[in-house]
N, C-alpha and C positions, 0 to 999 in steps of 0.2 A: 549399417553403412549409411553415411549421409549422402543424399543425392547431389550431384554436381550443381544442379540449378539452385540449390539453397545454400551453397558454400559462401557466397558473397553476403547473404543475410547474416550468417553467424559471424562473419568477419566484421560486419558493421555493428552488430549487437554487442560483440565482445569489446570493441572500442568504446561504444557508448556506455556500457556497464562500468568499465574502468574509470571513465571520466565522472560518471555519476557517483561512484563510490568515493572518489576524491573530493567531490563537492559535499557529499554527506559528511565526511570527516571534518571539513571546514565548518559546516553547520553545527555539528556536535561540539566542536571546540568552542564555538561562539556561545552555545547554549550550556556550557559545562556547569556554570553556577546553578542554573535552574534544574539541571539533571541530577545534581548531587544532593539536593535537599531531601529530607525524609518526610515527604508529604504525598498525599494521594495524587495530586497534579504532577509531581515529579515522577512518580511511578508510571503514570500514563505516558509522560514524555519519554521515559526510558523504553517503554514497550513500543512506542511509535518509532523511536530511533532503531531499535533492534529489528522491528518488522521491516523497515526500509532497508537496513543493511542485509538482512537475510534474503529479501526479494532481489536486491541488486547482485548479491553474491551468487545466488542461484542462477541468474541470467548470465553472469560472467563465467561461472564454472561450466555450465552447459555449452555456452558459445565457444569457449576456448578449447574444450575437449572435443567438440564437434569438428574443429579444424585439424585435429591430429589425424593423420591417415590411419585407417583401420576401424575397428568396431568399438569405439570408445563412448559414444553418446548414450547408449543404453544404460551401461553401468553408472556413468556419471549422473544421469537423470535419476536413477534409483537411489544412489547414495546421497545426493544433495536433497532429494525429496525427504528422505528419512531424517536427515539433519534438520531440515526445515520443520518437519512435523514435530520433532522433539522440542525445538524452540517454541512452537506454537502451543503445545500442551503446557509448557511452563508459563507462557504468557497468559493463557486462558485461566490457569490456576491462580495466577497473580490477580487477575481481574475479579475472580470469585472471592479471593481472600480480602480484597478491599472492602467488600460489603457495601459498596456505594453504587447504587443503580441510578444513573441519570443519563441524559442524552449523550454526554461525552463517552461514558463507559459503554453504552449501547452501540454507539458508532464504532468505537474501538473493537468491540466484540464482533460486530458485523464484518469489519475489515479482516479480523483474524480468521473468521469462518470462511471468508472468500479466499484468503491465502491458503487455508487448510484444504479447501476444495481443489485449489490449483495444484498443491503438492500431491494430493491423493491421485488426481488424474495423471500428473507427471510420473508418479510411481508406477501406475498401471501401464502407461504407455512406454516407459523405460523398460519395464519387464517384458513388454511385447517385443521391443527391439532386441533385447538380450536373447529371447527365445527364437526370434525370427529376424535376423539382421537385415534382410531385404525388405522389411516392412516400411515402405516410404510414407505410408499414411500415418503411422505412429510418430515418425520423425517430424512430419509436418505439424502434427498436434503438439509435440514438444516445442517446436518453433513458435507456435501461437501462444503457448504458455509462457515462453520467454517474454513476449510482448506484454502479456497480462502482468507478469512480475514487474516489468518496467512501470506500468500504469499504477499498480498498487504501491510500489516503492516511491514513486514521485508524489502520490497523494499523501503518503505517510510523512515524507520529508517536508512537504509543504506545511502540514500541520505542526510538525516539529519546530519549524522556525517561526511559527505564529502567523503564517500567511492568512489573509482575510478569507473568511468563508462566504461564499456567494450561493449557498444552497437555496433551492426553491422553497423549502419549508420556512426558512428564516425570512426570506423576502416577502412571502405571503403574510406571515405573522406581523412583520414590520408594517406592511401596507394596511393591514386590518387595524392596527393600533395607532396609526398616525392621527393627529388632530383633525377634526372635521368629519370623522367617521363614527358617529354615535357618541362622541365625547364633546363636552362643552368647552369651547376654546375661550381663553381669557380675553382675547382681543375681538371676539365676535360681538356685535351689537345686540342688546336685548330686544325682545319683540316690542314693536311700537315705539322704539326710541331710535332716533337717527344716529348713525355712527359719529364718533367724535371728529371734529375738524382738525 
């Protein structure tokens, strides 16, 4: 049973998930040419697109079924978690099959592991609601996982469309490699010689 004080939350997340899925379809249609190539990069883009879609679909399904009167959220959380885990196993096997380990695949792998943990927790909490419908703590945890799915889905969609990365590792590496930090700059004057006028 969904507590009355969380009903508006699921109403909002259901609407947001529907809108984000629509925007994701637009992003996928714009990136259709890149997604259809038979290359490692295309496979990674397809995995990102599917991860975003499964995260948003999970949020939409849980939110919509939570609004239906009765005890629907538990079984919905269990079923969509199983569907999500099935996708994630296939995606992880795809990454293993690529045999290319670099920062991009490691990041994709970490995102997939994060989504896997989300779905495992959702499966456990959904089962707790099925066995004990009055368990409001499990429903609250499922609500938090809906937010986590939004965050993961948005991050995956951002990478799918080629949004710029502003990660701390990248910025520190760029700062360390900029001219003037241990590298000889072409425009720097030599020792003992005045700069050109």
